[in-house]
C-alpha positions as CSV (number, residue, x, y, z in Angstrom):
1,M,-46.4,-20.8,-18.1
2,I,-44.3,-19.7,-15.0
3,D,-45.3,-21.4,-11.8
4,S,-46.3,-19.1,-8.9
5,F,-43.7,-20.9,-6.7
6,E,-40.9,-19.9,-9.2
7,I,-42.0,-16.3,-9.1
8,T,-42.1,-16.3,-5.3
9,E,-38.7,-17.9,-5.1
10,A,-37.3,-15.3,-7.5
11,F,-38.6,-12.5,-5.3
12,V,-37.0,-14.1,-2.2
13,W,-33.6,-14.0,-3.9
14,I,-33.8,-10.3,-5.0
15,P,-33.2,-8.8,-1.6
16,W,-30.2,-11.1,-1.1
17,L,-28.8,-10.0,-4.5
18,I,-29.3,-6.3,-3.7
19,G,-27.8,-6.8,-0.3
20,G,-24.7,-8.4,-1.8
21,I,-24.2,-5.6,-4.3
22,V,-24.6,-3.0,-1.6
23,G,-22.2,-4.8,0.6
24,M,-19.5,-5.0,-2.1
25,V,-19.9,-1.3,-2.9
26,G,-19.5,-0.5,0.8
27,L,-16.4,-2.7,1.0
28,F,-14.8,-0.8,-2.0
29,I,-15.7,2.5,-0.3
30,V,-14.0,1.4,2.9
31,I,-10.9,0.2,1.0
32,G,-10.8,3.6,-0.8
33,I,-11.0,5.5,2.5
34,L,-8.3,3.4,4.1
35,A,-6.0,3.9,1.1
36,A,-6.7,7.7,1.2
37,E,-5.8,7.8,4.9
38,D,-2.5,6.0,4.2
39,A,-1.5,8.7,1.7
40,K,1.1,11.2,2.9
41,N,1.5,15.0,2.5
42,I,5.1,16.1,1.7
43,A,6.3,19.6,1.2
44,I,9.9,20.0,-0.1
45,L,10.9,23.6,0.7
46,G,14.1,25.4,1.1
47,M,16.7,27.6,-0.5
48,D,17.1,28.2,-4.2
49,R,19.4,25.7,-6.1
50,S,19.5,23.4,-3.1
51,G,18.2,20.3,-4.9
52,K,14.5,20.4,-4.2
53,S,13.4,19.2,-7.7
54,T,16.2,16.6,-7.6
55,L,14.9,15.2,-4.4
56,W,11.3,15.0,-5.8
57,E,12.7,12.9,-8.6
58,K,14.7,10.7,-6.3
59,L,11.7,10.0,-4.2
60,G,9.7,8.8,-7.2
61,G,8.2,12.0,-8.5
62,P,8.6,13.6,-12.0
63,K,11.9,14.2,-13.7
64,A,13.7,17.2,-12.3
65,T,13.9,20.4,-14.4
66,P,16.5,23.1,-13.7
67,N,15.5,26.4,-12.2
68,T,12.0,25.3,-11.1
69,Q,9.5,28.1,-10.5
70,V,6.2,26.2,-9.8
71,S,5.3,22.8,-11.2
72,G,2.8,20.2,-10.3
73,I,3.7,17.0,-8.5
74,P,1.1,14.3,-9.3
75,E,0.3,11.6,-6.8
76,F,2.9,8.8,-6.8
77,Q,4.1,5.7,-5.0
78,L,7.2,6.0,-2.8
79,T,9.0,2.8,-2.1
80,R,11.1,2.6,1.1
81,P,14.2,0.5,1.3
82,D,12.4,-2.1,3.4
83,G,10.0,-2.7,0.5
84,S,7.0,-0.9,2.0
85,T,5.2,1.7,-0.1
86,V,3.3,4.8,0.6
87,T,1.2,7.1,-1.6
88,I,2.5,10.6,-1.8
89,K,-0.4,13.1,-2.3
90,R,-0.5,15.5,-5.2
91,T,1.3,18.8,-4.4
92,K,3.7,21.3,-6.0
93,D,7.4,21.8,-6.5
94,I,8.3,25.4,-5.9
95,G,11.3,27.5,-6.4
96,G,13.5,28.6,-3.5
97,G,13.6,32.4,-4.1
98,D,12.0,34.8,-1.7
99,G,8.9,35.2,-3.9
100,Y,7.9,31.6,-3.4
101,V,7.7,31.7,0.4
102,R,4.1,32.9,0.1
103,L,3.2,29.4,-1.1
104,Y,4.2,27.8,2.2
105,D,0.6,28.6,3.4
106,E,-0.8,26.4,0.6
107,L,1.6,23.5,1.0
108,I,1.8,23.1,4.7
109,I,-1.4,21.5,6.1
110,P,-2.0,19.1,9.0
111,S,-0.2,15.8,8.7
112,T,2.6,17.2,6.5
113,F,6.2,16.2,6.5
114,V,8.4,19.1,5.5
115,Y,11.9,18.7,4.1
116,F,13.8,22.0,4.1
117,L,16.8,21.9,1.9
118,V,19.9,24.1,2.3
119,D,23.1,24.0,0.3
120,I,26.1,23.9,2.7
121,T,28.5,25.3,0.1
122,R,26.6,28.6,0.0
123,F,26.7,29.7,3.7
124,E,29.5,32.1,2.9
125,E,27.2,34.1,0.6
126,K,25.9,37.3,1.9
127,N,22.5,37.0,3.7
128,Y,22.2,33.3,2.9
129,A,21.8,32.3,6.6
130,L,19.6,35.3,7.1
131,R,17.2,34.3,4.3
132,M,17.2,30.7,5.6
133,R,16.2,32.0,9.1
134,S,13.4,34.1,7.5
135,N,12.0,31.1,5.6
136,L,12.1,28.8,8.6
137,T,10.3,31.5,10.6
138,K,7.6,31.6,8.0
139,I,7.1,27.9,8.4
140,G,6.7,28.4,12.1
141,K,4.1,31.1,11.5
142,V,2.1,28.9,9.2
143,L,2.1,26.2,11.9
144,D,0.9,28.6,14.5
145,E,-1.8,30.2,12.3
146,K,-3.2,26.9,11.3
147,K,-2.9,25.5,14.8
148,I,-0.9,22.5,13.6
149,S,0.5,20.6,16.6
150,N,3.9,18.8,16.7
151,E,2.1,15.5,16.4
152,E,0.6,16.6,13.1
153,F,3.9,17.8,11.6
154,G,7.2,16.3,10.6
155,F,10.3,18.3,9.9
156,K,13.9,17.7,8.7
157,I,16.5,20.1,7.4
158,I,18.3,18.3,4.6
159,I,21.9,19.7,4.2
160,T,22.8,19.1,0.5
161,H,26.0,19.2,-1.5
162,C,27.9,17.6,1.3
163,D,30.1,15.7,-1.1
164,I,31.4,19.0,-2.6
165,Y,31.9,20.4,0.9
166,R,33.9,17.3,2.0
167,N,36.2,17.6,-1.0
168,A,37.4,20.8,0.6
169,H,37.0,19.5,4.1
170,P,37.8,15.8,4.2
171,E,37.6,15.7,8.0
172,A,34.0,16.8,8.0
173,T,31.8,14.2,9.7
174,D,28.0,14.4,9.8
175,E,28.3,15.9,13.3
176,Y,30.8,18.5,12.1
177,I,28.5,19.5,9.2
178,C,25.5,19.8,11.4
179,Q,27.4,22.0,13.9
180,Y,28.7,24.2,11.1
181,C,25.1,24.8,9.9
182,I,24.0,25.5,13.5
183,D,26.7,28.1,13.9
184,K,25.9,29.7,10.5
185,L,22.2,29.7,11.1
186,K,22.4,31.1,14.6
187,T,19.4,29.1,15.9
188,E,19.3,31.4,19.0
189,K,18.0,34.1,16.6
190,L,15.4,31.9,15.0
191,S,11.9,32.7,16.3
192,G,8.7,30.8,16.4
193,K,7.9,27.1,16.6
194,I,10.7,26.0,14.3
195,G,13.2,27.9,16.4
196,E,11.9,26.3,19.6
197,T,12.1,22.8,18.0
198,L,15.6,23.2,16.7
199,R,17.0,24.5,20.0
200,K,15.7,21.5,21.8
201,D,17.7,19.0,19.7
202,T,19.1,20.6,16.6
203,T,21.0,17.7,15.2
204,K,18.0,15.4,15.4
205,F,16.3,17.6,12.8
206,M,19.3,17.9,10.4
207,M,20.6,15.4,7.9
208,P,23.7,15.9,5.8
209,V,23.3,14.2,2.4
210,N,24.5,13.8,-1.1
211,L,21.4,13.6,-3.3
212,M,23.2,11.4,-5.8
213,D,23.8,8.8,-3.2
214,N,21.1,6.1,-3.0
215,N,21.9,5.3,0.6
216,D,21.2,8.9,1.6
217,I,18.0,8.9,-0.4
218,N,16.9,5.8,1.4
219,R,17.6,7.5,4.7
220,I,15.4,10.4,3.6
221,K,12.5,8.1,2.6
222,M,12.5,6.4,6.0
223,E,11.9,9.8,7.7
224,I,8.3,10.0,6.3
225,K,6.2,8.9,9.3
226,I,3.5,11.5,9.6
């Protein structure tokens, strides 16, 4: 027969047990929230055949496929050169043709870092710079429509295929390449928030790279701060 004292003692411990379980559940919820807050939004946009899918792969996303139209990017861990890691939220890899610009509205949300890729070897193509200005203007419109402040938004123009360009122009420094893009883009004709940002300090928001160079990829990774 169970003693009444034993029964009483058991009931005394039940609230402690329940409290401990609830506390542990709460702890796991808090940890989950903190992990979610640490995750980052990235949008890799830009011109067609500029290396967007390649950059996703180099950052730690899925293997690049040629001539991407729209494909899903699952959540993944990005490792920076200093050993720190950051979770990149699920998003999309989209093509660079004019028909995909409409998806900018979906991909650009508060606390997003946008990489805009442009192929330096194609500026001589007819309307290339004009199309680039149009796409950058669209990004500015999205920012304005969603009332996204400068503090909630990161931005960098990634100038790709610089290794090919330098084969023909060995004297081309990073500063030379940035100025070349500025001249071709004609930032004075670029309207909206992106135009204002670039005119303040254009070279700060441009990075000449070779996407096959791990040093350049590491530089890109360190830009993600939003």
